[in-house]
LOTILO-562344 format. One record per residue: residue number from 1; x, y, z of N, C-alpha, C, O in turn. Coordinates in nm, 2 decimals, padded with zeros to 4 digits. Example, Ala and Ser with C-alpha at 12.3 -4.5 7.8 and 13.67 -1.06 7.14 Angstrom:
REM LOTILO-562344
1;01.32;-00.57;00.78;01.23;-00.45;00.78;01.32;-00.33;00.78;01.42;-00.33;00.85;
2;01.28;-00.22;00.71;01.37;-00.11;00.71;01.29;00.00;00.79;01.34;00.11;00.80;
END
This chain:
REM LOTILO-562344
1;00.11;-00.12;00.05;00.01;00.01;00.03;00.11;00.12;00.00;00.22;00.12;00.06;
2;00.05;00.22;-00.09;00.15;00.32;-00.08;00.12;00.46;00.00;00.00;00.50;00.00;
3;00.18;00.49;00.05;00.16;00.65;00.14;00.15;00.73;00.01;00.21;00.71;-00.10;
4;00.07;00.79;00.04;00.05;00.95;-00.02;00.11;01.07;00.02;00.07;01.12;00.13;
5;00.16;01.11;-00.03;00.21;01.26;00.01;00.13;01.36;00.05;00.02;01.34;00.01;
6;00.16;01.45;00.10;00.07;01.59;00.16;00.08;01.67;00.00;00.18;01.66;-00.07;
7;00.00;01.74;-00.02;-00.07;01.81;-00.12;-00.01;01.95;-00.09;-00.06;02.02;00.00;
8;00.11;01.99;-00.16;00.16;02.11;-00.16;00.06;02.24;-00.18;-00.03;02.23;-00.26;
9;00.08;02.33;-00.12;-00.01;02.45;-00.13;00.02;02.52;-00.28;-00.07;02.55;-00.36;
10;00.17;02.52;-00.30;00.20;02.58;-00.42;00.27;02.73;-00.42;00.32;02.79;-00.51;
11;00.25;02.79;-00.27;00.22;02.92;-00.26;00.40;02.91;-00.24;00.45;02.82;-00.17;
12;00.49;03.02;-00.31;00.65;02.96;-00.25;00.68;03.08;-00.07;00.62;03.18;-00.04;
13;00.78;03.00;-00.01;00.83;03.03;00.11;00.89;03.15;00.11;01.00;03.15;00.04;
14;00.86;03.24;00.16;00.96;03.33;00.16;01.15;03.31;00.20;01.18;03.21;00.25;
15;01.21;03.38;00.19;01.36;03.32;00.19;01.40;03.37;00.37;01.49;03.31;00.44;
16;01.31;03.48;00.41;01.35;03.47;00.53;01.29;03.41;00.60;01.34;03.39;00.71;
17;01.11;03.31;00.59;01.10;03.22;00.64;01.20;03.13;00.66;01.24;03.10;00.77;
18;01.24;03.08;00.54;01.35;02.96;00.52;01.43;02.98;00.68;01.41;02.92;00.79;
19;01.54;03.10;00.62;01.61;03.13;00.74;01.59;03.12;00.85;01.66;03.06;00.93;
20;01.50;03.16;00.86;01.44;03.19;01.04;01.40;03.04;01.07;01.40;03.03;01.19;
21;01.38;02.94;01.03;01.32;02.79;01.03;01.47;02.74;01.07;01.49;02.68;01.17;
22;01.60;02.78;00.97;01.71;02.71;00.98;01.77;02.78;01.11;01.79;02.70;01.21;
23;01.79;02.89;01.13;01.87;02.96;01.24;01.77;02.87;01.38;01.82;02.80;01.46;
24;01.67;02.90;01.37;01.58;02.80;01.49;01.60;02.66;01.53;01.60;02.62;01.64;
25;01.62;02.59;01.40;01.69;02.44;01.42;01.82;02.43;01.48;01.85;02.37;01.58;
26;01.92;02.52;01.36;02.03;02.53;01.46;02.04;02.59;01.58;02.15;02.57;01.62;
27;01.97;02.66;01.67;01.97;02.73;01.80;01.92;02.58;01.88;01.94;02.55;02.00;
28;01.87;02.52;01.80;01.79;02.37;01.94;01.89;02.27;01.91;01.85;02.17;01.97;
29;02.00;02.25;01.85;02.09;02.14;01.87;02.21;02.20;01.94;02.30;02.28;01.90;
30;02.20;02.11;02.09;02.30;02.13;02.20;02.43;02.12;02.20;02.48;02.09;02.30;
31;02.52;02.13;02.07;02.64;02.11;02.08;02.73;02.22;02.17;02.76;02.18;02.28;
32;02.75;02.27;02.16;02.85;02.36;02.24;02.79;02.42;02.38;02.67;02.45;02.41;
33;02.90;02.42;02.47;02.82;02.46;02.61;02.79;02.30;02.72;02.74;02.30;02.83;
34;02.82;02.20;02.65;02.80;02.09;02.76;02.91;02.12;02.86;02.90;02.15;02.98;
35;03.01;02.12;02.78;03.20;02.16;02.95;03.11;02.22;03.04;03.07;02.14;03.13;
36;03.06;02.35;03.04;03.09;02.46;03.12;02.98;02.38;03.22;03.01;02.38;03.34;
37;02.84;02.31;03.17;02.76;02.24;03.26;02.80;02.11;03.31;02.76;02.06;03.41;
38;02.90;02.05;03.23;02.96;01.91;03.31;03.04;02.01;03.43;03.01;01.99;03.55;
39;03.13;02.10;03.41;03.18;02.15;03.55;03.09;02.16;03.61;03.07;02.06;03.68;
40;03.02;02.24;03.62;02.90;02.28;03.71;02.84;02.16;03.79;02.85;02.15;03.91;
41;02.78;02.08;03.71;02.72;01.91;03.79;02.82;01.85;03.79;02.80;01.81;03.90;
42;02.95;01.80;03.76;03.05;01.70;03.84;03.15;01.75;03.89;03.22;01.67;03.95;
43;03.19;01.88;03.89;03.30;01.95;03.93;03.40;01.94;03.90;03.42;01.85;03.82;
44;03.50;02.01;03.93;03.65;02.03;03.85;03.72;01.96;03.91;03.81;02.01;03.98;
45;03.71;01.81;03.91;03.76;01.70;03.98;03.78;01.60;03.91;03.68;01.53;03.90;
46;03.92;01.57;03.82;03.89;01.41;03.73;03.82;01.34;03.83;03.81;01.36;03.95;
47;03.76;01.23;03.74;03.67;01.12;03.78;03.74;00.97;03.83;03.72;00.89;03.91;
48;03.88;01.01;03.71;03.94;00.86;03.80;04.08;00.87;03.88;04.12;00.78;03.95;
49;04.14;01.00;03.87;04.28;01.02;03.95;04.27;01.11;04.09;04.34;01.10;04.19;
50;04.13;01.20;04.08;04.05;01.26;04.17;04.20;01.42;04.17;04.20;01.50;04.26;
51;04.25;01.43;04.11;04.32;01.55;04.10;04.24;01.68;04.06;04.18;01.70;03.96;
52;04.26;01.76;04.15;04.14;01.89;04.13;04.23;02.02;04.05;04.35;02.05;04.05;
53;04.10;02.09;03.98;04.17;02.20;03.88;04.12;02.29;03.90;04.00;02.29;03.93;
54;04.19;02.42;03.89;04.12;02.53;03.86;04.21;02.69;03.83;04.31;02.70;03.90;
55;04.19;02.77;03.77;04.27;02.86;03.74;04.31;02.83;03.58;04.24;02.80;03.49;
56;04.40;02.84;03.57;04.48;02.80;03.42;04.48;02.66;03.40;04.48;02.61;03.29;
57;04.49;02.59;03.51;04.48;02.43;03.44;04.34;02.35;03.45;04.33;02.23;03.43;
58;04.25;02.43;03.49;04.18;02.37;03.46;04.10;02.34;03.29;03.99;02.28;03.28;
59;04.17;02.41;03.20;04.18;02.38;03.07;04.25;02.22;03.05;04.20;02.17;02.95;
60;04.32;02.16;03.11;04.34;02.02;03.15;04.26;01.89;03.19;04.29;01.77;03.18;
61;04.11;01.99;03.22;03.98;01.89;03.22;03.89;01.87;03.08;03.83;01.96;03.01;
62;03.89;01.78;03.06;03.80;01.75;03.00;03.65;01.68;03.00;03.60;01.62;03.09;
63;03.61;01.70;02.91;03.47;01.61;02.91;03.46;01.49;02.83;03.49;01.48;02.70;
64;03.44;01.41;02.90;03.43;01.23;02.81;03.30;01.18;02.85;03.24;01.17;02.95;
65;03.28;01.16;02.72;03.16;01.12;02.67;03.14;00.96;02.69;03.19;00.90;02.60;
66;03.10;00.89;02.76;03.08;00.78;02.81;03.06;00.63;02.73;03.12;00.52;02.74;
67;02.93;00.69;02.65;02.89;00.59;02.51;02.98;00.64;02.43;02.96;00.59;02.32;
68;03.06;00.69;02.44;03.14;00.82;02.29;03.11;00.87;02.18;03.17;00.87;02.07;
69;02.98;00.91;02.21;02.84;00.97;02.11;02.89;01.11;02.18;02.90;01.12;02.30;
70;02.93;01.22;02.07;02.92;01.29;02.12;02.81;01.41;02.14;02.81;01.51;02.21;
71;02.73;01.35;02.04;02.61;01.39;02.04;02.53;01.40;02.14;02.45;01.49;02.15;
72;02.53;01.32;02.19;02.46;01.24;02.34;02.47;01.34;02.48;02.52;01.31;02.58;
73;02.42;01.45;02.45;02.43;01.54;02.58;02.33;01.55;02.68;02.26;01.65;02.67;
74;02.32;01.50;02.74;02.16;01.51;02.80;02.20;01.61;02.94;02.28;01.60;03.03;
75;02.10;01.70;02.89;02.10;01.80;03.01;02.08;01.74;03.18;02.04;01.83;03.25;
76;02.09;01.62;03.25;02.13;01.62;03.35;02.31;01.54;03.39;02.35;01.50;03.50;
77;02.37;01.53;03.27;02.52;01.52;03.25;02.52;01.34;03.30;02.61;01.29;03.37;
78;02.43;01.29;03.24;02.48;01.13;03.28;02.55;01.07;03.17;02.57;00.96;03.19;
79;02.60;01.12;03.06;02.68;01.08;02.97;02.77;01.13;02.99;02.85;01.13;02.89;
80;02.81;01.21;03.12;02.97;01.30;03.09;03.05;01.24;03.22;02.99;01.21;03.33;
81;03.15;01.24;03.20;03.23;01.27;03.32;03.39;01.33;03.28;03.45;01.29;03.18;
82;03.43;01.44;03.39;03.50;01.49;03.38;03.65;01.42;03.42;03.69;01.37;03.53;
83;03.72;01.42;03.30;03.87;01.34;03.32;03.98;01.43;03.28;03.95;01.53;03.21;
84;04.12;01.41;03.33;04.23;01.48;03.32;04.25;01.45;03.12;04.19;01.38;03.04;
85;04.33;01.53;03.12;04.37;01.47;02.99;04.48;01.35;02.97;04.54;01.31;02.87;
86;04.49;01.31;03.12;04.59;01.22;03.05;04.52;01.10;03.10;04.55;01.00;03.04;
87;04.38;01.09;03.23;04.29;01.02;03.23;04.21;00.96;03.10;04.19;00.85;03.07;
88;04.19;01.11;03.03;04.05;01.04;02.91;04.18;00.98;02.77;04.14;00.88;02.71;
89;04.30;01.04;02.73;04.37;00.97;02.66;04.42;00.81;02.72;04.45;00.71;02.65;
90;04.43;00.81;02.86;04.41;00.65;02.91;04.31;00.58;02.85;04.32;00.47;02.79;
91;04.21;00.64;02.88;04.07;00.59;02.83;04.06;00.55;02.69;04.04;00.44;02.65;
92;04.06;00.64;02.63;04.07;00.61;02.49;04.17;00.51;02.43;04.12;00.42;02.36;
93;04.31;00.52;02.45;04.40;00.40;02.46;04.38;00.24;02.53;04.43;00.13;02.50;
94;04.29;00.30;02.61;04.25;00.11;02.67;04.12;00.04;02.54;04.13;-00.07;02.50;
95;04.03;00.12;02.51;03.95;00.12;02.40;04.03;00.04;02.26;04.00;-00.07;02.23;
96;04.13;00.11;02.20;04.23;00.11;02.12;04.28;-00.03;02.12;04.29;-00.10;02.03;
97;04.33;-00.05;02.27;04.39;-00.17;02.29;04.32;-00.28;02.31;04.36;-00.40;02.32;
98;04.19;-00.25;02.32;04.13;-00.41;02.34;04.05;-00.44;02.23;03.99;-00.55;02.22;
99;04.03;-00.32;02.13;03.94;-00.36;01.99;04.13;-00.45;01.97;04.13;-00.57;01.99;
100;04.26;-00.41;01.95;04.37;-00.46;01.88;04.34;-00.57;01.97;04.24;-00.62;01.91;
101;04.35;-00.65;02.06;04.34;-00.79;02.13;04.24;-00.89;02.11;04.23;-01.01;02.14;
102;04.13;-00.79;02.05;04.02;-00.88;02.03;04.03;-00.90;01.87;03.95;-00.98;01.82;
103;04.12;-00.84;01.76;04.18;-00.86;01.65;04.05;-00.81;01.58;03.99;-00.86;01.48;
104;03.98;-00.65;01.66;03.91;-00.55;01.56;03.94;-00.44;01.54;03.87;-00.34;01.54;
105;04.09;-00.45;01.52;04.14;-00.26;01.51;04.18;-00.33;01.36;04.21;-00.44;01.32;
106;04.18;-00.16;01.30;04.20;-00.13;01.18;04.38;-00.13;01.15;04.46;-00.09;01.25;
107;04.42;-00.15;01.05;04.55;-00.16;01.02;04.60;-00.03;01.03;04.53;00.05;00.97;
108;04.70;00.02;01.09;04.78;00.14;01.12;04.78;00.20;00.99;04.74;00.32;00.98;
109;04.83;00.14;00.90;04.83;00.24;00.77;04.77;00.13;00.63;04.78;00.00;00.63;
110;04.73;00.20;00.56;04.63;00.14;00.43;04.77;00.11;00.37;04.88;00.15;00.41;
111;04.75;00.02;00.26;04.87;00.03;00.15;04.89;00.13;00.05;04.79;00.19;00.01;
112;04.99;00.15;00.02;05.00;00.28;-00.06;04.95;00.27;-00.20;04.96;00.18;-00.28;
113;04.90;00.38;-00.22;04.84;00.36;-00.37;04.93;00.33;-00.48;05.03;00.41;-00.47;
114;04.94;00.24;-00.58;04.99;00.24;-00.66;04.98;00.37;-00.77;04.87;00.38;-00.81;
115;05.07;00.44;-00.82;05.08;00.52;-00.90;05.08;00.46;-01.08;05.14;00.38;-01.14;
116;05.00;00.54;-01.10;04.92;00.47;-01.27;05.14;00.49;-01.35;05.24;00.56;-01.31;
117;05.12;00.40;-01.44;05.28;00.42;-01.49;05.28;00.57;-01.60;05.18;00.59;-01.67;
118;05.39;00.64;-01.59;05.40;00.71;-01.61;05.47;00.71;-01.79;05.46;00.79;-01.88;
119;05.53;00.60;-01.80;05.60;00.60;-01.90;05.75;00.64;-01.90;05.78;00.66;-01.78;
120;05.87;00.67;-02.01;05.96;00.63;-01.97;05.98;00.81;-01.99;05.88;00.88;-02.00;
121;06.07;00.85;-01.99;06.11;01.07;-01.93;06.15;01.05;-02.12;06.11;01.14;-02.19;
122;06.21;00.98;-02.16;06.24;01.00;-02.32;06.04;01.04;-02.37;05.99;01.15;-02.41;
123;05.99;00.95;-02.34;05.83;00.96;-02.45;05.78;01.09;-02.36;05.73;01.19;-02.41;
124;05.79;01.08;-02.24;05.73;01.19;-02.21;05.81;01.36;-02.28;05.74;01.45;-02.31;
125;05.92;01.35;-02.29;05.97;01.48;-02.32;05.93;01.50;-02.45;05.88;01.60;-02.49;
126;05.95;01.41;-02.54;05.87;01.40;-02.68;05.76;01.46;-02.71;05.75;01.56;-02.78;
127;05.67;01.39;-02.64;05.51;01.45;-02.61;05.49;01.54;-02.58;05.39;01.59;-02.62;
128;05.61;01.64;-02.47;05.58;01.77;-02.42;05.68;01.86;-02.55;05.67;01.98;-02.55;
129;05.73;01.81;-02.62;05.81;01.87;-02.73;05.70;01.92;-02.88;05.69;02.02;-02.95;
130;05.64;01.75;-02.89;05.55;01.81;-03.00;05.45;01.86;-02.95;05.37;01.88;-03.04;
131;05.40;01.92;-02.83;05.26;02.01;-02.83;05.35;02.16;-02.86;05.29;02.25;-02.92;
132;05.44;02.18;-02.82;05.52;02.30;-02.84;05.50;02.40;-02.96;05.47;02.51;-02.98;
133;05.57;02.22;-03.05;05.59;02.31;-03.16;05.57;02.24;-03.31;05.58;02.30;-03.41;
END
């Protein structure tokens, strides 16, 4: 059974309305600002090592997404934990090491792509000179 699409009125929508709708949608996406909220909720202490941060070294405290989904930012902070940069690096290194030990890791480098054969230098020079003259 086919679904019917709703009929369009055919009236053009003004550019101002479109821009307003887009701006409203962009404003509703909570991308930035979760760090400050996480600091308010969880405090300025690393959840792993317990080190306290303040002043200039507060920048060393990062927000780790527990489910590794950076778009999952609930306002209650349940997907976040504040980790110092050292513990945060350790957390992500453990994930990589676990993948490696389970045989699920990606190769460190892809095989280099082979270049197309260009021909001999003599052929290239002859072709270039024949185009000039």
